[in-house]
TIVOFI-105325 format. One record per residue: x, y, z of N, C-alpha, C in turn. Coordinates in steps of 0.05 Angstrom, whole numbers. Layout:
N
<atom <X Y Z> <X Y Z> <X Y Z>>
...
//
This chain:
283
<atom <1848 1720 1912> <1847 1732 1885> <1820 1726 1872>>
<atom <1808 1746 1859> <1783 1742 1844> <1790 1731 1816>>
<atom <1785 1706 1811> <1793 1693 1786> <1774 1697 1763>>
<atom <1747 1696 1769> <1727 1699 1748> <1716 1727 1748>>
<atom <1719 1741 1725> <1710 1769 1722> <1690 1770 1699>>
<atom <1664 1772 1706> <1644 1774 1684> <1645 1800 1669>>
<atom <1641 1798 1643> <1640 1821 1624> <1662 1841 1629>>
<atom <1686 1831 1627> <1710 1848 1632> <1719 1862 1607>>
<atom <1726 1887 1609> <1737 1902 1586> <1766 1909 1590>>
<atom <1777 1906 1614> <1806 1912 1617> <1817 1897 1642>>
<atom <1840 1884 1638> <1855 1873 1660> <1883 1885 1658>>
<atom <1893 1896 1679> <1920 1905 1681> <1935 1888 1702>>
<atom <1962 1888 1701> <1976 1874 1723> <1967 1884 1751>>
<atom <1962 1910 1753> <1954 1920 1779> <1927 1910 1787>>
<atom <1907 1910 1769> <1880 1901 1776> <1880 1871 1781>>
<atom <1897 1856 1768> <1898 1827 1771> <1914 1819 1796>>
<atom <1930 1837 1807> <1946 1830 1830> <1971 1814 1823>>
<atom <1981 1817 1798> <2005 1804 1790> <2024 1823 1776>>
<atom <2042 1814 1759> <2063 1832 1750> <2066 1836 1720>>
<atom <2054 1819 1703> <2062 1820 1675> <2039 1821 1655>>
<atom <2019 1804 1657> <1999 1800 1636> <1976 1820 1638>>
<atom <1965 1828 1615> <1942 1845 1614> <1925 1841 1589>>
<atom <1902 1854 1588> <1884 1852 1565> <1865 1875 1565>>
<atom <1861 1887 1541> <1839 1906 1537> <1821 1895 1515>>
<atom <1795 1901 1518> <1776 1895 1497> <1764 1922 1487>>
<atom <1768 1928 1461> <1758 1953 1450> <1733 1947 1434>>
<atom <1711 1959 1441> <1686 1958 1425> <1683 1985 1411>>
<atom <1686 1985 1385> <1686 2010 1370> <1661 2012 1353>>
<atom <1646 2034 1353> <1624 2038 1335> <1634 2044 1307>>
<atom <1616 2044 1288> <1624 2052 1261> <1637 2080 1261>>
<atom <1661 2082 1250> <1675 2107 1250> <1690 2113 1276>>
<atom <1690 2093 1294> <1701 2098 1321> <1732 2095 1321>>
<atom <1744 2109 1340> <1773 2109 1344> <1780 2107 1373>>
<atom <1800 2092 1380> <1810 2091 1407> <1841 2096 1406>>
<atom <1850 2114 1423> <1878 2121 1424> <1888 2116 1452>>
<atom <1911 2102 1455> <1921 2096 1481> <1952 2094 1480>>
<atom <1964 2101 1503> <1993 2097 1506> <1999 2070 1516>>
<atom <2020 2057 1506> <2026 2030 1515> <2042 2031 1541>>
<atom <2055 2053 1547> <2071 2054 1572> <2092 2033 1573>>
<atom <2092 2017 1594> <2112 1996 1596> <2105 1970 1582>>
<atom <2082 1970 1569> <2071 1945 1557> <2076 1944 1527>>
<atom <2083 1920 1517> <2081 1913 1489> <2053 1901 1484>>
<atom <2042 1904 1460> <2014 1896 1455> <2011 1883 1428>>
<atom <1991 1865 1426> <1980 1857 1401> <1953 1871 1397>>
<atom <1945 1875 1372> <1918 1883 1365> <1906 1861 1348>>
<atom <1884 1849 1359> <1873 1825 1347> <1843 1829 1341>>
<atom <1835 1830 1316> <1806 1833 1311> <1790 1808 1320>>
<atom <1770 1813 1337> <1751 1792 1344> <1728 1792 1324>>
<atom <1719 1816 1317> <1700 1819 1295> <1704 1846 1283>>
<atom <1704 1847 1256> <1708 1872 1242> <1737 1876 1234>>
<atom <1741 1898 1220> <1767 1906 1210> <1775 1933 1222>>
<atom <1801 1939 1221> <1810 1964 1234> <1837 1973 1222>>
<atom <1844 1998 1227> <1870 2008 1221> <1885 2014 1247>>
<atom <1910 2005 1248> <1927 2008 1272> <1950 2026 1264>>
<atom <1955 2047 1280> <1977 2066 1275> <1994 2069 1300>>
<atom <2020 2070 1296> <2038 2078 1318> <2065 2084 1306>>
<atom <2079 2104 1317> <2107 2110 1309> <2110 2113 1278>>
<atom <2090 2124 1265> <2092 2127 1236> <2086 2101 1221>>
<atom <2080 2079 1235> <2074 2053 1223> <2044 2051 1221>>
<atom <2034 2039 1199> <2005 2035 1195> <2001 2006 1186>>
<atom <1981 1993 1199> <1973 1966 1191> <1943 1966 1186>>
<atom <1935 1957 1162> <1907 1954 1156> <1899 1925 1161>>
<atom <1884 1921 1182> <1876 1894 1190> <1849 1887 1177>>
<atom <1849 1866 1160> <1824 1858 1147> <1805 1845 1167>>
<atom <1816 1833 1188> <1799 1822 1209> <1782 1799 1199>>
<atom <1758 1796 1211> <1740 1774 1205> <1712 1781 1215>>
<atom <1691 1767 1206> <1664 1773 1216> <1661 1766 1245>>
<atom <1675 1745 1254> <1673 1736 1282> <1694 1715 1287>>
<atom <1697 1707 1312> <1719 1690 1320> <1716 1662 1309>>
<atom <1692 1653 1302> <1688 1626 1291> <1690 1626 1260>>
<atom <1694 1649 1248> <1694 1651 1219> <1721 1644 1207>>
<atom <1743 1643 1223> <1769 1637 1212> <1791 1653 1226>>
<atom <1815 1648 1218> <1839 1662 1229> <1839 1691 1220>>
<atom <1851 1708 1237> <1853 1736 1230> <1882 1745 1228>>
<atom <1887 1766 1213> <1913 1780 1215> <1914 1796 1241>>
<atom <1938 1807 1247> <1941 1822 1272> <1964 1840 1271>>
<atom <1967 1857 1290> <1989 1876 1292> <2003 1875 1319>>
<atom <2028 1882 1319> <2044 1884 1344> <2053 1913 1347>>
<atom <2051 1924 1371> <2062 1950 1377> <2079 1949 1402>>
<atom <2101 1964 1403> <2120 1962 1425> <2112 1979 1449>>
<atom <2127 1977 1470> <2124 1994 1494> <2132 2023 1486>>
<atom <2124 2042 1503> <2132 2070 1501> <2123 2082 1474>>
<atom <2099 2077 1466> <2088 2089 1442> <2059 2095 1446>>
<atom <2047 2108 1426> <2018 2114 1426> <2006 2099 1403>>
<atom <1985 2083 1409> <1971 2067 1388> <1944 2079 1383>>
<atom <1937 2081 1358> <1910 2090 1349> <1897 2067 1334>>
<atom <1873 2058 1343> <1858 2038 1330> <1832 2051 1320>>
<atom <1827 2049 1294> <1802 2061 1283> <1789 2041 1265>>
<atom <1762 2042 1264> <1747 2022 1248> <1724 2036 1234>>
<atom <1724 2035 1207> <1704 2048 1191> <1676 2036 1196>>
<atom <1675 2009 1198> <1649 1996 1201> <1644 1988 1230>>
<atom <1663 1991 1248> <1660 1983 1276> <1668 1954 1280>>
<atom <1672 1947 1305> <1678 1920 1312> <1689 1917 1340>>
<atom <1697 1893 1347> <1709 1887 1373> <1737 1877 1369>>
<atom <1756 1888 1385> <1784 1883 1381> <1797 1877 1408>>
<atom <1813 1856 1409> <1827 1848 1434> <1855 1860 1433>>
<atom <1865 1869 1456> <1892 1880 1458> <1906 1866 1481>>
<atom <1917 1843 1476> <1934 1830 1497> <1959 1847 1502>>
<atom <1967 1847 1528> <1990 1863 1535> <2009 1848 1554>>
<atom <2034 1857 1554> <2054 1846 1573> <2074 1867 1580>>
<atom <2083 1868 1605> <2104 1886 1613> <2130 1878 1599>>
<atom <2142 1896 1584> <2164 1890 1567> <2190 1903 1577>>
<atom <2212 1889 1574> <2238 1900 1580> <2250 1916 1557>>
<atom <2245 1906 1532> <2257 1918 1508> <2236 1931 1491>>
<atom <2245 1952 1477> <2227 1965 1458> <2234 1955 1430>>
<atom <2215 1940 1418> <2219 1927 1392> <2204 1942 1370>>
<atom <2204 1932 1346> <2193 1946 1323> <2163 1938 1320>>
<atom <2146 1957 1311> <2119 1950 1304> <2119 1929 1281>>
<atom <2097 1914 1279> <2096 1893 1258> <2067 1887 1251>>
<atom <2064 1878 1226> <2038 1868 1216> <2043 1839 1207>>
<atom <2024 1821 1215> <2025 1793 1207> <1999 1785 1193>>
<atom <2001 1777 1167> <1976 1768 1153> <1967 1741 1164>>
<atom <1942 1735 1159> <1931 1710 1170> <1944 1685 1158>>
<atom <1955 1687 1134> <1968 1665 1121> <1993 1656 1137>>
<atom <2004 1673 1154> <2027 1666 1170> <2020 1656 1198>>
<atom <1995 1652 1204> <1986 1643 1230> <1984 1612 1230>>
<atom <2001 1598 1245> <1999 1569 1246> <1973 1560 1259>>
<atom <1959 1542 1246> <1934 1531 1257> <1939 1502 1265>>
<atom <1935 1496 1290> <1941 1470 1301> <1915 1456 1309>>
<atom <1912 1431 1302> <1890 1414 1312> <1901 1397 1334>>
<atom <1892 1402 1358> <1904 1390 1382> <1884 1370 1394>>
<atom <1895 1348 1405> <1878 1328 1418> <1864 1310 1398>>
<atom <1843 1296 1407> <1828 1278 1390> <1801 1272 1403>>
<atom <1782 1260 1388> <1756 1254 1400> <1743 1278 1412>>
<atom <1732 1274 1436> <1718 1297 1449> <1738 1315 1464>>
<atom <1764 1311 1460> <1784 1330 1469> <1796 1345 1445>>
<atom <1783 1343 1422> <1793 1358 1398> <1788 1388 1401>>
<atom <1808 1404 1393> <1805 1433 1392> <1824 1444 1372>>
<atom <1819 1469 1364> <1836 1483 1345> <1851 1505 1359>>
<atom <1877 1507 1354> <1893 1528 1366> <1905 1546 1344>>
<atom <1898 1571 1344> <1910 1591 1326> <1934 1603 1340>>
<atom <1958 1594 1333> <1982 1602 1348> <1994 1628 1337>>
<atom <1978 1649 1337> <1988 1674 1324> <2010 1687 1339>>
<atom <2009 1687 1366> <2028 1702 1382> <2045 1685 1400>>
<atom <2050 1660 1392> <2068 1643 1407> <2097 1647 1399>>
<atom <2116 1639 1416> <2144 1645 1410> <2154 1634 1383>>
<atom <2145 1610 1375> <2153 1599 1349> <2141 1615 1326>>
<atom <2116 1622 1328> <2102 1635 1306> <2109 1665 1304>>
<atom <2112 1678 1326> <2119 1707 1326> <2142 1711 1346>>
<atom <2167 1709 1336> <2190 1711 1355> <2197 1739 1363>>
<atom <2184 1759 1351> <2193 1787 1354> <2178 1802 1376>>
<atom <2172 1788 1398> <2161 1801 1422> <2181 1796 1445>>
<atom <2178 1811 1466> <2196 1809 1489> <2186 1788 1509>>
<atom <2161 1792 1519> <2149 1774 1538> <2122 1763 1530>>
<atom <2108 1777 1513> <2080 1772 1508> <2076 1746 1491>>
<atom <2059 1728 1501> <2051 1704 1488> <2020 1704 1486>>
<atom <2009 1697 1463> <1980 1695 1460> <1973 1675 1439>>
<atom <1950 1663 1442> <1939 1645 1422> <1908 1644 1425>>
<atom <1895 1633 1405> <1866 1629 1406> <1860 1599 1406>>
<atom <1840 1591 1422> <1831 1563 1423> <1801 1562 1416>>
<atom <1794 1545 1397> <1766 1541 1390> <1758 1512 1394>>
<atom <1736 1509 1409> <1728 1482 1418> <1700 1477 1409>>
<atom <1696 1455 1393> <1668 1449 1385> <1650 1442 1408>>
<atom <1625 1448 1405> <1605 1443 1427> <1608 1414 1437>>
<atom <1606 1411 1463> <1608 1385 1476> <1636 1375 1481>>
<atom <1656 1389 1471> <1684 1380 1475> <1697 1394 1499>>
<atom <1720 1382 1507> <1736 1394 1529> <1763 1402 1517>>
<atom <1773 1425 1526> <1800 1434 1518> <1814 1443 1543>>
<atom <1839 1453 1540> <1857 1457 1563> <1857 1432 1580>>
<atom <1859 1409 1567> <1856 1384 1581> <1876 1364 1569>>
<atom <1890 1348 1585> <1888 1347 1614> <1897 1373 1628>>
<atom <1888 1377 1652> <1895 1401 1667> <1926 1403 1668>>
<atom <1935 1428 1667> <1964 1432 1667> <1970 1458 1681>>
<atom <1996 1463 1686> <2004 1488 1700> <2030 1498 1688>>
<atom <2036 1523 1694> <2062 1535 1687> <2068 1557 1708>>
<atom <2076 1548 1732> <2081 1566 1754> <2107 1561 1768>>
<atom <2125 1544 1756> <2151 1539 1768> <2172 1542 1746>>
<atom <2195 1553 1754> <2218 1555 1736> <2235 1531 1739>>
<atom <2232 1511 1721> <2246 1486 1722> <2246 1474 1694>>
<atom <2263 1454 1689> <2263 1441 1663> <2235 1432 1655>>
<atom <2226 1440 1631> <2200 1432 1621> <2177 1448 1631>>
<atom <2182 1469 1646> <2161 1486 1656> <2171 1515 1659>>
<atom <2154 1534 1652> <2160 1563 1654> <2139 1577 1670>>
<atom <2146 1599 1683> <2128 1614 1700> <2113 1634 1682>>
<atom <2087 1631 1680> <2070 1649 1664> <2044 1655 1678>>
<atom <2037 1680 1680> <2010 1689 1688> <1993 1686 1663>>
<atom <1968 1677 1667> <1951 1672 1643> <1923 1684 1646>>
<atom <1913 1696 1624> <1886 1706 1622> <1871 1690 1602>>
<atom <1847 1681 1609> <1828 1669 1589> <1806 1689 1584>>
<atom <1802 1697 1559> <1780 1714 1551> <1761 1697 1533>>
<atom <1735 1697 1539> <1717 1678 1527> <1697 1692 1508>>
<atom <1690 1678 1486> <1667 1683 1470> <1653 1656 1466>>
<atom <1626 1657 1467> <1611 1632 1465> <1590 1635 1444>>
<atom <1588 1616 1425> <1569 1618 1404> <1540 1618 1415>>
<atom <1522 1632 1400> <1494 1633 1406> <1488 1644 1434>>
<atom <1506 1661 1444> <1502 1672 1471> <1499 1650 1492>>
<atom <1514 1629 1488> <1512 1606 1506> <1530 1608 1530>>
<atom <1536 1585 1542> <1552 1583 1566> <1573 1562 1563>>
<atom <1594 1564 1580> <1615 1544 1581> <1625 1544 1610>>
<atom <1645 1527 1615> <1656 1525 1643> <1686 1523 1643>>
<atom <1698 1535 1663> <1727 1536 1666> <1735 1527 1694>>
<atom <1755 1510 1695> <1765 1500 1721> <1793 1510 1726>>
<atom <1798 1520 1751> <1825 1528 1760> <1828 1518 1788>>
<atom <1850 1504 1795> <1853 1494 1822> <1882 1493 1831>>
<atom <1886 1497 1857> <1912 1495 1870> <1906 1492 1899>>
<atom <1927 1492 1916> <1923 1489 1945> <1904 1510 1956>>
<atom <1907 1534 1945> <1891 1557 1955> <1872 1568 1935>>
<atom <1867 1554 1912> <1848 1563 1892> <1830 1540 1885>>
<atom <1804 1546 1883> <1784 1526 1875> <1762 1539 1860>>
<atom <1765 1540 1833> <1746 1554 1816> <1734 1535 1796>>
<atom <1708 1535 1794> <1693 1522 1772> <1672 1543 1764>>
<atom <1679 1559 1743> <1663 1582 1736> <1647 1577 1711>>
<atom <1621 1585 1712> <1606 1586 1687> <1613 1612 1673>>
<atom <1621 1610 1648> <1630 1634 1633> <1613 1638 1609>>
<atom <1610 1664 1602> <1595 1672 1578> <1611 1692 1562>>
<atom <1601 1700 1539> <1616 1717 1522> <1625 1743 1536>>
<atom <1650 1750 1535> <1661 1774 1548> <1672 1769 1575>>
<atom <1669 1745 1586> <1680 1739 1613> <1710 1733 1611>>
<atom <1723 1737 1634> <1751 1732 1637> <1756 1714 1661>>
<atom <1775 1696 1659> <1784 1680 1681> <1814 1684 1683>>
<atom <1824 1691 1707> <1852 1695 1712> <1865 1670 1724>>
<atom <1889 1663 1715> <1903 1640 1725> <1930 1649 1736>>
<atom <1932 1656 1761> <1957 1666 1772> <1977 1643 1777>>
<atom <1967 1619 1782> <1983 1595 1787> <1964 1571 1788>>
<atom <1976 1548 1791> <1960 1524 1795> <1951 1511 1769>>
<atom <1937 1489 1772> <1926 1473 1750> <1902 1487 1738>>
<atom <1901 1487 1711> <1877 1499 1698> <1869 1481 1675>>
<atom <1843 1478 1673> <1830 1459 1655> <1814 1439 1671>>
<atom <1793 1429 1658> <1786 1433 1630> <1771 1459 1625>>
<atom <1771 1468 1600> <1752 1488 1590> <1731 1472 1575>>
<atom <1706 1474 1585> <1685 1456 1576> <1664 1471 1559>>
<atom <1662 1463 1533> <1642 1474 1516> <1616 1459 1519>>
<atom <1595 1472 1529> <1569 1459 1533> <1558 1449 1507>>
<atom <1543 1427 1507> <1530 1418 1482> <1513 1441 1470>>
<atom <1516 1444 1444> <1501 1465 1429> <1515 1492 1427>>
<atom <1538 1495 1441> <1551 1521 1442> <1581 1518 1437>>
<atom <1590 1525 1413> <1619 1526 1408> <1632 1547 1425>>
<atom <1657 1541 1433> <1671 1558 1452> <1697 1569 1440>>
<atom <1701 1595 1444> <1726 1608 1436> <1739 1620 1461>>
<atom <1765 1618 1464> <1779 1634 1484> <1806 1643 1474>>
<atom <1813 1667 1482> <1839 1680 1477> <1856 1676 1502>>
<atom <1879 1664 1499> <1898 1662 1521> <1920 1683 1519>>
<atom <1925 1697 1541> <1946 1717 1542> <1964 1709 1565>>
<atom <1990 1707 1559> <2009 1698 1579> <2035 1715 1579>>
<atom <2046 1719 1602> <2072 1732 1605> <2084 1725 1632>>
<atom <2110 1726 1634> <2123 1719 1660> <2151 1730 1661>>
<atom <2165 1724 1683> <2191 1736 1689> <2215 1723 1676>>
<atom <2211 1701 1662> <2234 1686 1652> <2252 1701 1633>>
<atom <2277 1694 1633> <2296 1706 1614> <2289 1699 1585>>
<atom <2278 1675 1581> <2269 1667 1555> <2239 1668 1553>>
<atom <2229 1676 1530> <2200 1676 1525> <2192 1648 1516>>
<atom <2181 1633 1535> <2176 1604 1530> <2150 1596 1543>>
<atom <2135 1579 1529> <2109 1568 1538> <2113 1539 1543>>
<atom <2120 1532 1568> <2125 1504 1576> <2107 1497 1598>>
<atom <2093 1474 1596> <2072 1466 1615> <2078 1439 1627>>
<atom <2066 1434 1650> <2068 1409 1664> <2039 1398 1669>>
<atom <2033 1374 1660> <2007 1362 1665> <2003 1355 1694>>
<atom <1978 1356 1703> <1970 1345 1728> <1975 1315 1726>>
<atom <1992 1303 1743> <1999 1275 1741> <1975 1256 1744>>
<atom <1954 1266 1757> <1930 1250 1761> <1915 1246 1735>>
<atom <1919 1264 1715> <1903 1263 1690> <1919 1262 1665>>
<atom <1945 1263 1667> <1962 1264 1643> <1959 1239 1625>>
<atom <1950 1217 1636> <1947 1192 1621> <1927 1196 1598>>
<atom <1909 1216 1600> <1889 1221 1579> <1902 1224 1552>>
<atom <1925 1237 1551> <1939 1241 1525> <1944 1214 1510>>
<atom <1949 1193 1525> <1954 1167 1513> <1930 1155 1499>>
<atom <1906 1166 1503> <1882 1155 1490> <1877 1167 1463>>
<atom <1891 1189 1457> <1885 1204 1432> <1894 1190 1407>>
<atom <1915 1174 1409> <1927 1162 1385> <1907 1145 1369>>
<atom <1888 1133 1383> <1869 1115 1370> <1843 1128 1363>>
<atom <1841 1155 1366> <1817 1169 1361> <1821 1190 1339>>
<atom <1801 1194 1322> <1804 1215 1301> <1799 1242 1313>>
<atom <1810 1262 1299> <1804 1290 1306> <1775 1296 1299>>
<atom <1762 1311 1315> <1734 1319 1310> <1731 1330 1282>>
<atom <1713 1319 1266> <1710 1328 1238> <1699 1356 1235>>
<atom <1689 1367 1257> <1679 1395 1256> <1702 1415 1255>>
<atom <1726 1406 1258> <1749 1424 1257> <1762 1422 1230>>
<atom <1775 1443 1220> <1777 1470 1233> <1752 1487 1228>>
<atom <1750 1508 1244> <1728 1526 1242> <1732 1545 1219>>
<atom <1711 1552 1204> <1711 1573 1185> <1732 1569 1163>>
<atom <1739 1591 1150> <1759 1592 1130> <1787 1594 1143>>
<atom <1806 1578 1134> <1833 1579 1146> <1853 1583 1124>>
<atom <1877 1592 1130> <1898 1595 1110> <1905 1569 1097>>
<atom <1919 1570 1075> <1925 1547 1059> <1948 1530 1071>>
<atom <1962 1540 1091> <1984 1524 1103> <1973 1500 1117>>
<atom <1987 1477 1117> <1977 1453 1129> <1973 1456 1160>>
<atom <1954 1441 1170> <1950 1440 1199> <1969 1421 1212>>
<atom <1975 1426 1237> <1993 1408 1252> <1979 1397 1276>>
<atom <1989 1375 1287> <1979 1364 1312> <2002 1365 1332>>
<atom <1997 1375 1356> <2017 1376 1376> <2004 1370 1403>>
<atom <2019 1357 1421> <2007 1348 1446> <2015 1367 1469>>
<atom <2004 1391 1469> <2009 1409 1491> <1983 1423 1499>>
<atom <1980 1426 1525> <1959 1444 1536> <1931 1438 1528>>
//
């Protein structure tokens, strides 16, 4: 499997060689419009930069968006399978469309940024910010699709300790995962993925994608001088929509060192909603 895909604008289950997770990146010029059928997929529409209008099934969502991924949390929209979605932007921008093969056809929805939980995860040089906009707890009204944003200050490591979610067992769920990257100042970062038959240490830049079909993944390493953003898209075959991970036992002890370290003071990034931040020890 080809895990690292430079400057990727679309991943489908077919192109990835798996069954559930996908992603489109829409680059719209000023006044631009993109229209697409969702088919068997449910989708989110997430502004990476700029604002847009999302329409489907007589539903309209005006997304205020943001200037860029490091500027703060964004609002977003959900659209179900078996519909046609139109995304238009008066001023232009870049928009992510995470997708998942869905069993049920649910209702379109709009979520303001004030309802997006912002989590400060880890501590010290493992500090990162997680915008849990599309996780099961934050947005329960999806069938299979799970998505979140992770922002890592320059020089820090995230997705650490390495973890996996490729077995159906207590404490772990089967999920295919996509990492989509943006890097401040057109810089670089690094992503590790490994298993018995996978050995990836990829240099990534803005617009790159790394696929995680199975195995341990992490760390995601923000090079000094370059803040790192990535969008995680996950979906799998489980009866329940759940994001449950298992740490690599060789490195899980790292979590025990966080209690005595402060969270990086550079977090959170940009302007954030007024709801309090939380700390959680996952992923």
